[in-house]
N, C-alpha and C positions, 0 to 999 in steps of 0.2 A: 591217425591208427584205427582202426573198429576193435570194439569190446561189446561181448557181455557181461553177465551177472545173474548169478543163481545164488539165490539168498536177498533180501530184504532187512538187515540190523544194521547197527547202527556205518558199520564195516561200508558196509554199502552204500548207503547213503553216502558217506563219504568220501570214499573211491567213485561216487559215481560221478558226484557233481565238481568234484574236482577235475577230473579226469572231462567231460565235457567243457567243465569252464577252459579247462586246455586247451580246445582245438581238437580231442580226438571223440568219435560219433560214436554212441551206444546202439548194441544192433538190436536189442531184448534185453529183457529179463526174463528174469524165473523164479516163482516159490509156491511151495505146497498154499500158501498164505493168497489167494488170489488175487483181494482186496487189497494187499498190502504190495503185492507184485503190479495192480492197474496204476497205482496212488508212484510210485517211484518210475514206474516208465514213464507216465505221464511229466512227471517233475524232471526228466531227461530226455523227454522228447523222444521214446525206444517205445518202440514196439512191445507188446506184451504177450507173454508167450503162456497158452492152457497147461501146453504138457513139459516135461524137460525134455522131451523127445522132438520139438522146436527148435530146440536150440542148437541149429546146423555148426557141420567144420568147416564156418566162411568167416568166422570173424575174423582178425587176430590174433586175442585173447580170449580166455573165459574165465573172469573171476567165479571162484568158489568162496561165496561167502555167508557161509555157513556156520554154525557150532562144530567146537574142533571135535562131539562123536557124532558129529552126523558126513564129517567129509567125508571115510571109507563108506560110507554105504552111499552116499550119492555120487559119487565119482564112480563106482559097478553101474552108471546107467551111462558114463560117457564113452565116446570110445570117437577119440580126433585124431586128425592127422596132419591136418597143418595147423588148424588154433591150438597154441600153448595155452592149458592149462593153469591159472596161478589161483593157490590156495592163500588164505590171510588171518594164518596159526601159527602164533609165537613155539607153539610146545608139540607140534607134531611135525615128521620129517616128511622131505618129497616122495617118500616110500608111499605111503599112505594114496596118494594118486597117480604112479608111474604107471601102475598099468590102465589106466584112462585115457595116455597120451601120448606121443611119441616125444613129442618136446614140454617139459614141465617148468614149475616157478613156483618161489616162494614171496608175497612181498608182504611185511608183518610190520604193523606201524607200531613202535615205542610207547603209546599212548593212550592214555585214556579216552575212546570217542562216544560220542553220546550224542543221538541223532537231533534231538529237540536242540545243542548248544553246540556244534559243531565247529572246531578251532579257523580262526581266519585266517590265520597267520601261517606259515611255512619253516619253521622250525619244531619239525615233526619227523622225529628219527624213525628210520624204517629201514631194515633189516630184508637183505633179498638173499637170494638163494636157486641155483636153476640145474636142469640136467644136460644140459646140451649151448653151445655158441647162439644157439636162434630163440632159449629159453631166455639163455642171460641179455642179449639184445634187448627182447620185445621187454623184460622184465625192466630193467634201468628207463628203456626210454620212457613207459608210465611210471614209472616212483620219479621223475623229474622232473612229470606235470603235479605230480600231488606233494611233493617234501624239495626244502636244500639238501636235507641232512639223509642223504644213500650210500648205504654201508654193503657191503657184502658179509656174512654168518653163516656156516654151517649150523647144519642140525644140532650140531654135541655144543656149538656155543649159543645159538637160540636158547635151547631148552633150558641154559644158565639164565641166560639177559631174561626170559619169561618167569623163571622164579623169584632172579634180583625184582623187576616191576612188581610183582606181585608182591612182595616184602614193604618193595620201597610206596608203592600204592596202594592196594587194597589192605593191607594189616596196616597202613597206618591210619587211610582213614577210619577202619573200624576202631584203632586206637580213640581215633577224633571224638567217635560216637560215642566212647563210652567216657572220654572230659564229658559231652555234652550232658548225657546222662546222670553223672552225679552232680554239675554243675544244677543241673534243675531239681532235683532232688533235695537240695540243701540250698535252694532260691541265691542261687548265684547265677549273676549274669555270665556266660559261656564266651560273651566279645574279650571278658575280660583277659582269655586266654591268648587271643588274636596277635598281638607287640610279640609275644617270648613264641606264639607260632612262629611268626617272620620270622623274626632274630634267625629261628632255628633253619631255618632255610634259604635264607639269604648267605650265614656265616659259610656252611657245605659247598657254595659257587666259591669260594677260596680255598680253604682250607681242609684238610679228612677230616670229614666225622667223628672218624675214632678219636685222633686227639682234640674233638674239639667236649667230648662227652665231659658232662658235669652233672651236680644230683649225690643223693645220698650214697648211692651203688659203689661210685666212681670213690667213691672219698671213705667206704668202709664204715658210713654211719649206720652203724645196728639198733640204734635205742631210736632214730626216724624210720628206716627201713620197717623193725617190728611194731610201731606203731601205725606206722600205714596201712599194714596186713590186717591191724585189726579192726580199723575202720571199711576195712572190705570184707569183712565177716559175713554183712546180709545179702555176698556177689561170690560164693566162692569160686567160680569162671574167673572172673574177673582178677580177684586174688592170685590164684594159679597162673594166669597171667604174669602179672607184676612179678611173681616169684620165678618165673622160668626167664623170663627178660631180666631183673635184678641177676642173677647168677651167670645172663650170659655176659652181662656187663664184667662183672666180677670174674670173670675167667672167661680170657676171650680167646676163641680159638687160633690155634697155630694155624699159619699159611702153609697152604699144602706147599712142598720143596719145588 
């Protein structure tokens, strides 16, 4: 199959290289950043498009791999009858692009993709959604070239999955950044924490995280909690994070019926 790409970010590089390796052909790349578009086009052995109007309605699929905030604006400049238009955002619905193409779809990797360290494995869950049977067929074909873990998820599901990914990836990474700074400020090696961090993620592969909770909050060890809050006195924002998570552990949310 043939595909074009609008955008030159991390997802554009990842999808483009995976698809070309899977024997799909890239017909062209467009981005407002001309140099970035030329670089990606060269890597994919494709044509660089100087304007968005150069993206013709002749590829099987066009990937709209731009920021969430730009999807509507870019889609408004497109009009496809034959090409399936696919955006790659987890927290954006199909309606954002449905006026731009007769057949639309979403293909979103539930994974942190970084251009300079692209994954070389296929265990990358990807959620798809389509507005038509043609869109479903084409997006699944493209998806199978990218991953072994492909599943359908409507927008209502995807936005909750996106929220979970933000908490499980971005928030946890921020907590690790706090740990790094705490260690640095107190002349401690952050590497000392790596075994317990690795242990945490290894354990949740085999049991419910809720049932694995340890620490002063779950024990209601108020002496330790108050002492640690005092330690964070010079970092009030971190103290707020500590207090909020402690309260959440001690008063877990009740599942919806």
